[in-house]
C-alpha positions as CSV (number, residue, x, y, z in Angstrom):
1,M,0.0,0.0,0.0
2,S,2.6,2.5,-1.0
3,G,1.4,6.0,-0.7
4,F,-1.7,5.1,1.4
5,L,-2.6,7.6,4.1
6,S,-5.4,6.7,6.4
7,D,-8.3,9.1,6.9
8,L,-7.7,8.6,10.7
9,R,-4.6,10.0,12.4
10,I,-3.5,9.7,16.0
11,G,-1.2,12.0,18.0
12,L,0.4,12.0,21.4
13,G,1.2,15.0,23.5
14,V,3.2,15.2,26.7
15,D,4.0,18.2,28.9
16,A,5.4,18.8,32.4
17,H,6.0,21.9,34.5
18,A,7.4,22.5,38.0
19,F,5.2,24.0,40.7
20,E,5.9,27.7,41.6
21,A,4.6,29.8,44.4
22,G,2.8,33.0,43.7
23,V,1.3,32.0,40.3
24,P,-2.3,30.7,39.7
25,L,-2.9,27.0,38.9
26,V,-4.7,26.5,35.7
27,L,-5.5,22.9,34.5
28,G,-7.6,22.2,31.5
29,G,-8.6,25.8,31.3
30,V,-9.9,25.8,34.9
31,A,-8.4,28.0,37.6
32,I,-7.9,25.9,40.7
33,D,-7.6,27.1,44.3
34,H,-4.1,25.8,45.2
35,P,-1.1,27.4,47.0
36,R,1.1,26.9,43.9
37,G,0.7,27.1,40.2
38,L,2.9,25.9,37.4
39,A,5.9,27.7,36.1
40,G,5.8,28.4,32.4
41,H,6.1,31.1,29.8
42,S,2.3,30.9,29.3
43,D,-0.1,30.0,32.1
44,G,1.6,26.6,32.4
45,D,-1.6,24.6,31.8
46,V,0.0,21.1,31.2
47,V,-3.3,19.6,30.2
48,A,-4.0,22.1,27.4
49,H,-0.4,22.0,26.3
50,A,-0.4,18.2,26.0
51,L,-3.7,18.3,24.1
52,T,-2.3,21.0,21.8
53,D,0.7,18.8,20.9
54,A,-1.4,15.7,20.4
55,L,-3.6,17.6,17.9
56,L,-0.6,19.1,16.1
57,G,1.2,15.7,16.0
58,A,-1.8,13.9,14.6
59,A,-2.1,16.5,11.8
60,G,1.6,16.2,11.0
61,L,2.2,19.8,12.0
62,A,5.0,21.5,14.1
63,D,4.9,21.1,17.9
64,I,3.6,23.7,20.4
65,G,7.1,25.1,21.0
66,A,7.6,25.8,17.3
67,L,4.2,27.5,17.0
68,F,4.3,29.4,20.3
69,P,8.0,29.7,21.3
70,S,8.9,30.6,24.9
71,T,11.4,33.1,23.4
72,D,8.4,35.1,22.0
73,E,7.2,37.7,24.5
74,R,3.7,37.7,22.9
75,Y,3.1,34.4,24.6
76,R,4.2,35.4,28.1
77,G,1.4,34.6,30.5
78,A,-0.8,33.5,27.5
79,D,-4.1,31.7,28.1
80,S,-3.3,28.2,27.0
81,L,-6.9,27.7,25.7
82,E,-6.3,30.5,23.2
83,L,-3.1,28.7,22.1
84,L,-5.1,25.5,21.8
85,A,-7.8,27.1,19.8
86,E,-5.2,28.6,17.4
87,A,-3.4,25.3,17.0
88,Y,-6.7,23.6,16.2
89,R,-7.5,26.2,13.6
90,Q,-4.2,25.1,11.9
91,V,-5.3,21.5,12.3
92,G,-8.5,22.3,10.5
93,A,-6.7,24.2,7.8
94,A,-4.6,21.1,7.2
95,G,-7.8,19.2,6.5
96,Y,-8.5,17.4,9.9
97,A,-11.2,17.4,12.5
98,L,-11.2,15.9,16.0
99,V,-12.8,12.6,16.5
100,N,-12.0,12.4,20.2
101,A,-9.2,13.2,22.7
102,D,-8.2,11.7,26.1
103,C,-6.1,13.8,28.5
104,V,-4.5,12.4,31.7
105,L,-3.1,14.7,34.5
106,I,-0.2,13.0,36.4
107,G,0.4,14.1,39.9
108,Q,-0.3,13.5,43.6
109,E,-2.3,16.7,44.0
110,P,-4.5,18.6,43.5
111,R,-7.4,16.1,43.2
112,I,-9.4,17.0,40.1
113,A,-12.3,14.7,40.3
114,P,-14.8,17.5,41.0
115,L,-13.3,19.6,38.2
116,R,-13.0,17.0,35.4
117,E,-16.3,17.9,33.7
118,A,-15.5,21.6,33.8
119,M,-12.1,20.9,32.3
120,S,-13.6,18.8,29.5
121,E,-16.1,21.6,28.8
122,R,-13.5,24.3,28.7
123,L,-11.2,22.3,26.4
124,A,-14.1,21.4,24.1
125,A,-15.3,25.0,24.0
126,A,-11.8,26.1,22.9
127,L,-11.9,23.6,20.1
128,G,-15.6,24.3,19.2
129,V,-16.5,20.6,19.6
130,E,-19.0,18.7,21.8
131,R,-17.9,18.1,25.4
132,A,-18.2,14.3,24.8
133,R,-15.2,14.4,22.5
134,I,-12.8,15.4,25.3
135,G,-12.0,13.1,28.2
136,V,-10.0,14.3,31.2
137,R,-8.7,11.9,33.9
138,A,-6.0,11.9,36.5
139,T,-3.5,9.5,38.0
140,S,-0.9,9.6,40.6
141,T,2.6,8.0,40.5
142,D,2.2,6.7,44.1
143,F,4.8,9.3,45.3
144,L,7.4,8.3,42.7
145,G,9.3,10.9,40.6
146,F,9.0,14.6,40.5
147,T,5.2,14.5,40.3
148,G,5.0,12.1,43.2
149,R,7.3,14.3,45.3
150,G,4.9,17.2,44.6
151,E,7.5,19.2,42.6
152,G,5.3,19.6,39.6
153,L,2.6,18.1,37.3
154,A,2.7,16.3,34.0
155,A,0.0,15.5,31.5
156,Q,-0.4,13.3,28.5
157,A,-3.0,13.5,25.8
158,V,-3.9,11.4,22.8
159,A,-6.0,12.8,19.9
160,L,-7.7,11.0,17.1
161,L,-8.3,13.1,14.0
162,E,-10.3,12.4,10.8
163,R,-9.5,13.8,7.4
164,I,-12.3,16.2,6.4
165,N,-11.1,17.0,2.9
166,A,-8.8,15.2,0.5
């Protein structure tokens, strides 16, 4: 099947940031009451960043760092949902639409169970898709590694895209 390209494409995104005192914690586009936020050039939203990279990767586009470099002051403190929306516009321009995405936050705390639905809603709204297309979950590392020691958070996301035009 030389030259065959499926109408379905999958991408994986991964992000991690250290905790930092004095900055707000934003995860999946939701501000969370927590004593520390995540250090980053933008708002440090690891869930949105992982999803952005998953979408870009599935479409065969550049990664989040190439699109929104941390050396560019325009993105200092940026709302990661706005970056996600812009990346998804580029995914659409490349001829793809989201089938579904699954996002996993990795860390000991904060507990996000009561916020999962709000995160899914915010991420879906940024993409202009139904909430049911975006899943958000969390897991701990049972106190192993930097996330287990409470030094920061990580996230992974997988996105399935479908070709919308040939």
